[in-house]
C-alpha positions in Angstrom: -96.1 36.8 -103.6 -98.7 37.6 -101.1 -97.8 39.5 -98.0 -99.4 41.6 -95.3 -98.6 45.2 -96.0 -100.3 47.0 -92.9 -102.8 46.4 -90.0 -105.0 49.1 -88.5 -106.2 48.7 -85.1 -108.9 51.0 -83.7 -110.5 50.5 -80.2 -108.7 47.1 -80.0 -108.2 46.4 -76.3 -105.2 48.6 -75.3 -104.8 49.9 -78.9 -106.8 53.1 -79.3 -105.7 54.0 -82.9 -102.7 52.3 -84.4 -101.3 51.4 -87.8 -98.6 48.8 -88.2 -96.5 48.5 -91.3 -94.9 45.1 -92.1 -92.3 44.1 -94.5 -91.7 41.0 -96.7 -89.6 38.3 -95.1 -89.4 38.0 -91.3 -91.2 40.4 -89.1 -90.3 39.9 -85.4 -92.8 41.4 -82.9 -91.0 42.2 -79.6 -91.9 44.0 -76.3 -92.4 43.6 -72.7 -94.7 40.9 -71.4 -98.3 42.2 -71.4 -97.5 45.0 -73.8 -99.9 43.6 -76.5 -97.8 41.6 -78.8 -100.2 38.6 -79.0 -103.0 41.1 -79.5 -101.5 42.0 -82.8 -101.7 38.4 -84.1 -105.1 38.0 -82.5 -106.3 41.1 -84.3 -105.2 39.8 -87.7 -106.8 36.5 -87.0 -110.0 38.3 -86.1 -109.9 40.2 -89.4 -109.6 36.6 -91.0 -112.7 35.4 -89.3 -111.6 34.4 -85.7 -114.4 34.9 -83.2 -114.2 38.2 -81.5 -115.3 38.4 -77.8 -116.7 41.8 -76.6 -113.9 42.0 -74.0 -111.5 42.9 -76.9 -113.5 46.1 -77.7 -111.8 48.9 -75.9 -113.4 50.1 -72.8 -115.9 53.0 -73.3 -115.9 52.3 -77.1 -119.1 51.1 -79.0 -117.0 49.2 -81.6 -113.7 48.0 -82.8 -112.3 48.4 -86.3 -109.6 46.2 -87.8 -108.2 46.5 -91.3 -105.7 44.4 -93.0 -104.0 45.5 -96.3 -102.2 43.0 -98.5 -99.8 43.3 -101.3 -100.6 40.7 -104.0 -98.6 39.5 -107.0 -100.0 36.0 -106.6 -102.4 34.9 -109.5 -103.7 32.2 -107.4 -105.0 34.7 -104.8 -106.5 37.0 -107.6 -108.3 34.0 -109.1 -109.5 32.9 -105.7 -111.2 36.3 -105.1 -112.5 36.5 -108.7 -114.0 33.0 -108.3 -115.8 34.3 -105.1 -117.2 37.3 -107.1 -114.8 39.9 -105.8 -112.2 40.5 -108.5 -109.8 43.3 -108.0 -107.3 45.4 -110.2 -103.9 46.4 -109.1 -101.7 44.8 -106.5 -103.3 45.6 -103.3 -106.6 44.7 -101.4 -107.9 45.2 -98.0 -110.1 43.1 -95.6 -111.9 45.1 -92.9 -114.2 44.1 -90.0 -116.2 46.4 -87.8 -117.5 44.7 -84.6 -120.0 46.4 -82.3 -120.6 45.9 -78.5 -124.2 45.0 -79.5 -122.8 41.8 -81.1 -123.4 42.8 -84.7 -120.5 43.0 -87.1 -119.7 44.1 -90.7 -117.1 42.8 -93.2 -115.7 44.6 -96.2 -113.5 43.6 -99.1 -111.9 46.6 -100.7 -114.6 48.8 -98.9 -117.5 46.8 -100.4 -119.7 44.8 -98.1 -119.0 41.0 -98.1 -119.6 37.9 -96.1 -117.2 36.9 -93.4 -116.8 33.4 -95.0 -114.8 35.1 -97.8 -112.2 36.0 -95.2 -112.2 32.6 -93.5 -111.9 30.7 -96.8 -109.0 33.1 -97.9 -107.1 32.5 -94.6 -107.6 28.7 -94.8 -106.0 28.7 -98.2 -103.2 31.2 -98.0 -102.2 31.8 -94.3 -101.2 29.6 -91.4 -100.3 30.1 -87.9 -98.4 28.2 -85.2 -99.0 28.9 -81.5 -101.9 29.2 -79.0 -104.6 29.6 -81.6 -106.8 26.7 -82.7 -107.3 25.1 -86.1 -103.6 24.7 -86.9 -103.5 23.1 -90.3 -100.4 21.0 -89.6 -102.3 19.0 -87.0 -104.9 17.8 -89.4 -104.2 14.4 -91.0 -105.7 15.5 -94.4 -103.4 18.5 -94.5 -100.4 16.2 -93.4 -101.1 13.9 -96.3 -101.5 16.8 -98.6 -98.1 18.1 -97.5 -96.6 14.7 -98.2 -98.1 14.7 -101.7 -96.8 18.1 -102.5 -93.3 17.1 -101.6 -93.0 14.9 -104.6 -94.2 16.3 -108.1 -94.8 12.8 -109.5 -97.1 12.0 -106.5 -99.0 15.2 -107.2 -99.7 14.3 -110.7 -100.9 10.8 -109.5 -103.1 12.4 -106.9 -104.7 14.7 -109.6 -105.5 11.7 -111.8 -106.9 9.8 -108.7 -109.0 12.8 -107.7 -110.6 12.9 -111.2 -111.5 9.2 -111.2 -112.7 9.4 -107.6 -115.1 12.2 -108.6 -116.4 10.0 -111.3 -116.7 7.1 -109.0 -118.7 9.2 -106.4 -120.9 10.6 -109.2 -121.7 7.2 -110.6 -122.5 5.9 -107.0 -124.9 8.8 -106.5 -126.6 8.1 -109.8 -126.9 4.5 -109.0 -128.8 5.3 -105.7 -131.1 7.4 -107.7 -131.8 4.7 -110.2 -132.4 2.2 -107.4 -134.8 4.6 -105.7 -136.7 5.1 -109.0 -136.8 1.2 -109.4 -138.6 0.9 -106.1 -141.1 3.3 -107.2 -141.2 2.0 -110.7 -144.0 -0.5 -110.3 -146.6 2.1 -109.0 -145.4 4.6 -111.6 -145.7 2.1 -114.4 -149.3 1.2 -113.3 -150.1 5.0 -113.3 -148.6 5.4 -116.7 -150.4 2.5 -118.3 -153.6 3.8 -116.9 -153.0 7.2 -118.5 -152.0 5.8 -121.8 -155.0 3.5 -121.9 -157.3 6.4 -121.2 -155.7 8.5 -124.1 -155.5 5.5 -126.4 -159.1 4.4 -125.9 -160.3 7.9 -127.0 -157.9 8.0 -130.0 -157.7 11.8 -130.3 -157.1 12.9 -133.9 -155.8 16.3 -134.7 -158.5 18.4 -136.4 -161.4 16.0 -135.6 -162.8 18.1 -132.7 -163.1 21.1 -135.0 -164.8 19.0 -137.7 -167.3 17.6 -135.1 -168.1 21.1 -133.8 -168.8 22.3 -137.4 -171.0 19.3 -138.1 -172.9 19.7 -134.8 -173.5 23.3 -135.8 -174.9 22.3 -139.2 -177.2 19.6 -137.6 -178.6 22.1 -135.0 -179.2 24.7 -137.8 -181.2 21.9 -139.7 -183.2 21.1 -136.7 -185.6 24.0 -137.3 -186.2 22.9 -141.0 -187.2 19.5 -139.8 -189.7 20.8 -137.4 -191.1 22.8 -140.4 -191.4 19.7 -142.3 -193.3 17.9 -139.7 -195.8 20.9 -139.4 -196.3 20.9 -143.1 -196.9 17.2 -143.2 -199.3 17.6 -140.4 -201.2 20.2 -142.4 -201.2 18.0 -145.4 -202.0 14.5 -144.2 -203.2 14.5 -140.7 -206.9 14.3 -139.9 -208.5 17.6 -141.0 -205.4 18.3 -143.1 -205.5 19.5 -146.7 -205.3 16.0 -148.5 -208.3 14.5 -146.4 -210.2 17.6 -147.3 -209.5 17.4 -150.9 -210.6 13.8 -150.9 -213.9 14.7 -149.3 -214.4 17.5 -151.9 -213.7 14.9 -154.7 -216.3 12.5 -153.4 -218.8 15.4 -153.5 -218.0 16.3 -157.1 -218.1 12.8 -158.5 -221.9 13.1 -159.1 -221.7 16.5 -160.6 -221.0 16.1 -164.3 -221.1 19.7 -165.1 -218.3 20.3 -162.3 -216.0 17.6 -163.8 -213.4 20.3 -164.6 -213.2 21.2 -160.9 -213.0 17.6 -160.0 -210.0 17.3 -162.5 -208.3 20.4 -160.8 -208.7 18.9 -157.4 -207.4 15.5 -158.6 -204.2 17.2 -160.0 -203.8 19.2 -156.8 -204.2 15.9 -154.7 -201.5 14.3 -156.9 -199.1 17.2 -156.3 -199.9 17.4 -152.6 -199.3 13.6 -152.2 -195.9 14.1 -154.0 -195.2 16.8 -151.5 -196.1 14.7 -148.6 -194.2 11.8 -149.8 -191.1 14.1 -150.1 -191.6 15.4 -146.6 -192.2 12.0 -145.0 -189.1 10.7 -146.9 -186.9 13.4 -145.5 -188.2 12.8 -142.0 -187.8 8.9 -142.3 -184.3 9.0 -143.7 -183.2 11.7 -141.2 -180.7 10.3 -138.7 -179.3 13.6 -137.7 -180.6 13.1 -134.1 -178.6 9.9 -133.5 -175.6 11.5 -135.3 -175.9 14.5 -132.9 -175.8 12.2 -129.9 -172.7 10.5 -131.1 -171.0 13.9 -131.9 -171.8 15.2 -128.4 -170.4 12.0 -126.8 -167.2 12.3 -128.8 -166.8 16.0 -127.9 -167.3 15.2 -124.3 -164.4 12.7 -124.5 -162.2 15.5 -126.0 -163.3 17.9 -123.2 -162.3 15.3 -120.4 -159.0 14.6 -122.1 -158.2 18.3 -122.3 -158.9 18.9 -118.7 -156.4 16.2 -117.7 -153.6 16.5 -120.3 -153.8 19.9 -121.9 -155.9 22.5 -123.8 -155.3 21.1 -127.4 -155.2 17.6 -129.1 -151.5 18.4 -129.8 -150.7 18.8 -126.1 -152.7 15.6 -125.3 -150.7 13.6 -127.9 -147.4 15.2 -126.5 -148.4 14.1 -123.1 -149.1 10.6 -124.4 -145.6 10.5 -126.1 -144.0 11.6 -122.7 -145.8 8.9 -120.9 -144.7 6.3 -123.5 -141.1 7.5 -123.2 -141.2 7.4 -119.5 -142.7 3.9 -119.4 -140.0 2.8 -121.9 -137.4 4.3 -119.5 -138.9 2.3 -116.6 -138.9 -0.8 -118.6 -135.2 -0.1 -119.4 -134.4 0.9 -115.7 -132.9 -2.4 -114.8 -130.7 -2.3 -117.9 -129.5 1.2 -116.8 -128.9 -0.1 -113.3 -126.8 -3.1 -114.6 -124.8 -0.6 -116.9 -124.2 1.8 -113.9 -123.0 -1.0 -111.8 -120.5 -2.0 -114.5 -119.3 1.7 -114.7 -118.9 1.8 -110.9 -117.0 -1.5 -110.9 -114.7 -0.2 -113.6 -114.1 3.2 -112.0 -113.8 1.8 -108.5 -111.1 -0.6 -109.8 -109.3 2.2 -111.4 -109.5 4.3 -108.2 -108.1 1.4 -106.2 -105.3 0.9 -108.7 -104.3 4.7 -108.5 -104.9 4.6 -104.8 -102.5 1.7 -104.4 -99.9 3.3 -106.4 -100.4 6.5 -104.3 -100.0 4.6 -101.2 -96.8 2.9 -102.3 -95.4 6.1 -103.5 -96.2 7.8 -100.1 -94.4 4.9 -98.2 -91.4 5.6 -100.3 -91.5 9.3 -99.9 -92.2 9.0 -96.1 -88.8 7.5 -95.5 -87.1 10.6 -97.1 -89.4 13.0 -95.2 -88.9 11.2 -91.9 -85.1 11.6 -92.2 -85.4 15.2 -93.3 -87.8 16.2 -90.5 -85.7 14.4 -88.0 -82.6 16.2 -89.1 -84.6 19.5 -89.1 -86.0 19.1 -85.6 -82.7 18.1 -84.2 -81.1 21.3 -85.7 -83.8 23.1 -83.6 -82.2 21.5 -80.5 -84.7 18.6 -80.1 -81.6 16.5 -80.1 -82.9 13.1 -79.5 -86.2 13.6 -81.2 -87.4 11.3 -83.9 -90.2 11.6 -86.6 -92.1 8.5 -87.7 -94.8 8.6 -90.5 -97.0 5.6 -89.9 -99.1 4.8 -92.9 -102.2 2.4 -92.8 -104.1 0.9 -95.8 -107.9 1.5 -95.5 -110.4 -0.8 -97.1 -112.6 1.9 -98.3 -111.7 4.8 -100.8 -111.6 8.4 -99.7 -110.4 11.7 -101.0 -107.0 10.6 -99.9 -107.1 7.3 -101.6 -106.8 4.3 -99.2 -104.0 6.0 -97.1 -104.4 7.1 -93.6 -101.4 8.6 -91.6 -100.3 8.9 -88.0 -97.8 11.7 -87.7 -95.7 10.4 -84.8 -93.1 12.0 -82.8 -90.7 10.7 -80.0 -89.1 13.7 -78.1 -87.6 11.7 -75.3 -85.8 8.3 -76.2 -87.2 5.3 -74.8 -90.5 7.1 -73.9 -92.3 5.9 -77.0 -93.9 7.7 -80.0 -96.9 10.1 -79.7 -99.1 11.7 -82.1 -98.0 15.2 -83.2 -101.3 16.7 -82.0 -100.8 15.0 -78.6 -97.3 16.7 -77.9 -97.8 18.4 -74.5 -94.8 20.9 -74.7 -96.0 23.9 -76.6 -92.4 24.8 -77.3 -91.5 21.4 -78.7 -94.7 21.4 -80.8 -93.9 24.8 -82.3 -90.4 23.8 -83.2 -91.7 20.5 -84.9 -94.2 22.6 -86.8 -91.5 25.1 -87.7 -89.4 22.2 -89.1 -92.4 21.0 -91.2 -92.6 24.6 -92.5 -89.0 24.5 -93.5 -89.6 21.4 -95.4 -92.5 22.8 -97.3 -90.9 26.2 -98.4 -92.0 27.0 -101.9 -94.1 23.8 -102.2 -97.6 25.1 -101.3 -99.9 28.1 -101.7 -99.5 29.4 -98.2 -97.6 32.6 -98.2 -98.0 34.1 -94.7 -97.1 32.4 -91.6 -97.9 33.5 -88.0 -95.8 32.2 -85.1 -96.9 33.1 -81.6 -94.5 32.4 -78.7 -92.3 30.3 -80.9 -89.5 30.7 -78.5 -91.3 29.4 -75.5 -88.9 27.3 -73.2 -85.8 27.9 -75.5 -82.7 30.1 -75.3 -79.0 30.1 -76.3 -78.0 28.2 -79.3 -81.5 26.8 -79.6 -83.0 30.2 -80.0 -80.4 30.8 -82.8 -81.4 27.6 -84.6 -85.1 28.8 -84.3 -84.3 32.1 -85.6 -82.3 30.6 -88.5 -85.3 28.3 -89.4 -87.7 31.2 -89.3 -85.4 33.1 -91.7 -85.3 30.1 -93.9 -89.2 30.0 -94.1 -89.2 33.7 -94.8 -87.0 33.4 -97.9 -90.1 32.6 -99.9 -92.9 33.6 -97.5 -93.8 36.4 -95.2 -93.3 35.5 -91.4 -94.8 37.2 -88.4 -93.3 35.8 -85.1 -93.6 37.0 -81.6 -90.4 36.6 -79.7 -88.7 37.6 -76.5 -85.2 36.5 -77.7 -82.5 38.6 -79.3 -81.1 35.4 -80.9 -84.4 35.2 -83.0 -84.9 38.9 -83.4 -81.6 39.3 -85.0 -82.7 37.3 -88.1 -85.6 39.6 -88.6 -86.0 41.9 -91.6 -88.0 44.2 -89.4 -88.9 44.6 -85.8 -92.3 45.5 -84.6 -91.7 47.0 -81.1 -94.8 47.1 -78.8 -94.7 49.2 -75.7 -97.4 50.1 -73.2 -98.0 53.7 -71.9 -100.3 55.2 -69.4 -102.2 58.5 -69.7 -104.6 60.3 -67.4 -108.2 59.9 -68.6 -109.8 63.3 -67.9 -113.3 62.0 -67.8 -112.5 59.5 -65.0 -109.4 61.1 -63.5 -107.8 57.6 -63.6 -105.0 56.2 -65.7 -105.7 54.4 -69.1 -103.5 52.0 -70.8 -102.3 52.5 -74.3 -100.3 50.2 -76.5 -98.2 51.8 -79.2 -96.0 50.5 -82.1 -92.6 51.4 -83.3 -90.7 49.7 -86.2 -87.1 49.3 -86.7 -84.7 48.0 -89.5 -81.0 48.3 -90.0 -79.1 50.1 -87.3 -82.2 50.8 -85.3 -82.9 47.2 -85.3 -79.6 46.3 -83.9 -80.0 49.0 -81.1 -83.4 47.4 -80.1 -82.0 43.9 -80.1 -79.3 45.1 -77.7 -81.9 46.4 -75.4 -84.1 43.3 -75.5 -82.3 41.5 -72.5 -83.1 44.4 -70.1 -86.6 44.3 -71.5 -86.9 40.7 -70.5 -86.0 41.4 -66.9 
């Protein structure tokens, strides 16, 4: 169980420094009009995230500090805080807010800084209030439907199954929208991919080829000097004025000189050798295609360089990019098939959702009859003698988190005057009693553990007040209830009285009186004594 153990008020309107201890069950907050009863509930709501106006900070104070300590045996609560990143050991935790006149504020969970949204989410899930404060859960249609669903376990299981299928339906719908958006862009994207693939395919990159080409280029460049040497040697041998022409001239001179025939013979032999050398040099230069090969190599290496700039710094990365382009293009080509398949999945999940939603709707109509009767009995027990509850269901055409059901929670408080929406009930006392009846109906069926009732006895008295007190005590059997009341008929059902009183003391700094609200608590015999004194307190 979860219940509020204590509440500390510091510099809170008329409370200077006060700690209030609460008990499990029903806590009745009593006191004279204007003593500060509602300020206690407002302080708790402020801790839980309610907006705090500067006027609530006690005059001459720079800040107000509010701290609520809870006792917790509820695993749902512990899991809630753990999931939010604030696990705690033991069976207690505290929520504290410090609000400054400057407008800034700080929040602490177990003395560790945290966001205020943590407190807001906690209160939405586990605490409810009925009274002058806004955002009452029971006036919300979604919450009313949820209350109805919790009333019958079989409907709760059906709703869980629906929620699972509805989540799948929404997910598939979102994915279809994404696919359709991709399809609109697919033509432009496909053109882009085809252009890139053609560019890579045209170059046909091969792993290892670039390194081989660079090595071959190096060899060719190194052989370039040798070829220049061959040209120079050939020029010395064969060109005009070269060695061979000179030898031929010498041979012509020696042909007439018989006694120098041996020299002629040597020159002839030298001429043959040199011609052989010239032939070899000319042959190597003629057969050499290195320059054209070098040009082809340079062109090929330039292709590799351009590809690397666009698609990666290695042939492997270029080929990987090509594979990705191919896969994406294939995906675009299969996009229509994916859209058709997704439409089939949506059709199937939507049909299943409508089937489950229709079952939920039919079940709700059946349960509504029982709840109408029970609530009508409960509110009449609270002395709304001729009031009637009517739960009017409507079947919507579109699916929602609630299936296809919408609900109008209707009440007739005066016979013959017609039904009105619960939230439109004008009388605050009537509305509070109807909401109290709803709370009686849901005792033990939901996660809410703490209920706050402000001015629950507005406009009632006598036997009606006894009925209200009995109803509050019934809710308090499995939950903690904090209720402000002026009536002894209600207070007599309380497990503990929180008595608020107002005192005046002289403020030495201003020589004027200051108001101080103070707290006393009472149980047992002391409680009976205070209840006996409540009628004079009202006068």
